Steps between C-alpha positions, in 0.01 A plus 500: 500500500570348159824589324468607135768337289576540127549160329865456407656273237820318598827608338529161325194602295704773327802274455270253324385769257862583411585132446200443270586805285862385461392149403252634239773719351761220485280221364253684276592855405878462449474187277229663288712810444803288415313272261377802306860549372506162314451501117254238376578338158365215292640149498629554143718787615633271771583233235672761277719616787598134567599462132709817527659379826380817673378338825675575829301360796185289477244433776236248386180492706170319450310814402774705335861512380723784611823563307754771426712589204869421497596830660220460761376853437135406450270246658250328272196289572316255277241226536634144505438258207548122474857476373691183609833619356486846654728421792766338277505793256531751782785299646676487161508880471636542857189631678511499883237310701646506855452871571181689592434795275544830681227727374642845421328807636545848364709742716194718560290206614790370706533833680128529559460143625812475716513848650201730448214253548625349833555849641149606404345186646680518832449877528126455454491209744706697752261795481200270537646306796614820672149642470345182639746481790427861591127425492554197728696716743219758497690749284349784306622744244705688759657191654855384463605160372326203658269723703765600754329834550165341585363490853391133476237574764246225561151614408203355685129539438210433730367143500240304692778381731642847560623594848262716704539685829313213665793273411740724696451476876675664795576833329179697558669841521691444176186379321306803619764734362515316166120484470508870409707414194239249388219749555688765303544267203129418510368851569760765411230762448415554866865563585539743210186683606640550850832620355684197638751294305609147569859445613721423202697246693439281803795340678441175688760445772540217745689181587531216248202269469232739626305503173609819320490341155168331573351833611608659172335219301188530715475870409512411131252217556254726678538782247474261200774683308822381329785432739866537401746317726878536488785464747745780562792272414358445148588859409870427550686413178863462397461769230492867594160661450300180494347560844369843401371357171307233690343763726388701195353193336320391818324834535425512126317167527324611818370820337366298207300278738396770748332486742736240639733418788877465476661300779877519553618242752824555694527857374808558718702321226478817287373759747793523743634837604726663243861579584615859517835415343568368152436132445581265217365177356198332655425781748488757220268274299275452806480875549403549135222247550385680817507839325280363222258357755482838677430672168224256406331533839514880513588631156332739259250231394202401712485126573119508513357170614838341578553424868842383616528248782842405632624271776821498699652361820747792521309831489784684676730434201273667241591832342311797655404620151314173447306505827399865496135608447415502130671168438444248777245707687388231740690245706297198609659288775440126458616380839506158664142400592374522856320218683167568330670533164693175541179315582330646191794407277503144632129465427543632145772248418317223686218524244725312258532195727270270698504547878328322788216661688597729784851596382610790721660751262515755783740276694711444187510874438624561858774240454607658170577842648716709265426285194445666161220414260734283291612310810140444607420362154800271536372383841168395344682320218736319740198386703340355186825324408525351850144367474584330169817348645287350777256351250222757547331751271359717781717737706452505878618727782814293565606541136473877525691518828777277369523707181573810712791317659620395153503863384664625821753225576493262201401136472567246769848358454425132534853378434649713780543273804612675816686315771327465840727767647432746215129433516501572875695824453255617231206414729638714786590776251146530361334466841732776619354736237142402582541514880661844498224630269224353720642645823515857367214743466379618157666212316327319214349164602684183399323321214728204431840356593684240293845343486457345153780632275399705197658550156575864587763372745294550816523204740180618666297812561244661729203671336338792679175645366350833608124526537502792256726737308715743697606827346671649809741322733611635835853491633399225742358285221817535293715411800282194555558397140877524550473295819297237313764484227768434763288241683633208294866575574415569866336155531813333363712684757269421793463128421822394328746767611615544139376664181449379141475651152120466504446859615661670199172627353374601847814709557457672163136589565566621856792719388303650212206588725722645774685720250170628357377593847806721555562647153150533353235480774667734750463250786826586672527769766852604405439559128132591528295595194787519253496311169835323486402260219313541172299228328548440129284284273224467758310261273804285419629389838537840661880524495621760748813715499645693794506878473735598782866532590732208571506588869121494518498168317722351772261628764206349310674163486559518874135582570380219274718248685382626838132474395534146365698388808238645733218313325707183483551517876126553546421195288749288694348610830150403379620154402688445827189595698291254296756222464254220587256612231787538256604136557143370486415684179830410332450131581145509363616672178788251470249213500228659284729704263212742430260653754229762475474822693210359702708199608785731596278725713327202664833367633629846589189581704507160672214333310494158342655426165252477216 
């Protein structure tokens, strides 16, 4: 999409105009007006006044002689003549030579020049500059000073490089839903004939980075109609009423260019639920803006040809009046892509770079489980950067795999040097995770184990990759995950008889999963199928809050501790039963620093090292 911009002149352009006008007035107009008050006489009259001694001040120039009478009431001018004794005669009668003649101006002219004329000039310039500044800010006849009531929405038109649905991968369901909008803009007649009307508003919801904004631009690109883009935060102003004024102006522009699409990003900035009680300040201003938006979307006027698209990460925070049918009729989820979607997204972004033959995007997609479209684009870019750092212009499989690790755990921390003891502890810790995972049923296979420190703070990590996406997890699988999390700490206890701080993230993940099993998944016999915890902001981290009494909370804490302890004991038992393999694998990892899942399984199953 190509943004349409009005050419703007810099503010210094208008300052330059003011400066030029002032200079013209000072150096040309004012002297001309002043000189017009001088009385021109002949040289004979000048000689007579010398004889009479009626000369006050004399200013002799090459082209003229200026002089006054004795009382200095009148200024005279005459042409110079060759008169060698002129200076002596003027001196004899007491004429002054050392003072510049001050040209008198009449009181009326003085008033006009010193007071009225400057006011008129600066008033005219002020009106002109104010008009130009309002035009630069996008103001119209109904706008306030400097265009503060304007929406300032970016307007795009279709271009040869416009975004199409083919440029958006991994969101097939969302594209199918939005394709109806495109078809309606192309062929509204068949919908009217059937008595159907297109939804006035479509709300795109989903986690950050899943392509909501790109989908909106793709709709405009496919429909070949003007596209207005504005963020919800841009409606917020320090002056009361400015937000509502911007909403009015946005819809006024949209109606003028209909059919068109208006896209409001992060609409939760102005669309949050209204308070039942009285509010002051910013909240009251936000509610005025929301009320105006509600009126424009479902008022007395028909917004024919104007389709509203909006995006948010917090749909639960929106006002019910905004999300009801008749305003935002349709909600389109834009979720994290599945395995097939991730592979398609990787291939779309890989078109921009050079890759070697036989790159396995399916394997990369499996390793990038849970990644958003933006993260997958970043993975491709990091792979290209790694290839350049290594002196290559073509990206290979190793570049892509390393870029996943960069996105997940950060860059390799080359200046972090572990002592031999610390390196050995980290080796046992990571092998502990991998060994516990491998010895349990229904656990994801180990893909890679490394003890190279990363910039995220991790001293090492174990990567497990499922063969495909899983949408349902059993109680046994979740318990296995908790046991795997505790495997690192269990290995430290079994081998060294002491524990370190390296298991802090493992403890956090195990506790979080155990609490979810009890409070949200109903996987506890005592509490059963009772929701003891509610999830808020599911697309922004999924923060949870307990919805039970203090006594029940204590019981939940007790159950969480019992569950984690049980799985920790199971992990320790697995490692004790496989102590020889634990030592062998840890020693091998200590020497190699990074091993693959195939190498790990070869040693575990008794085969030869690769």
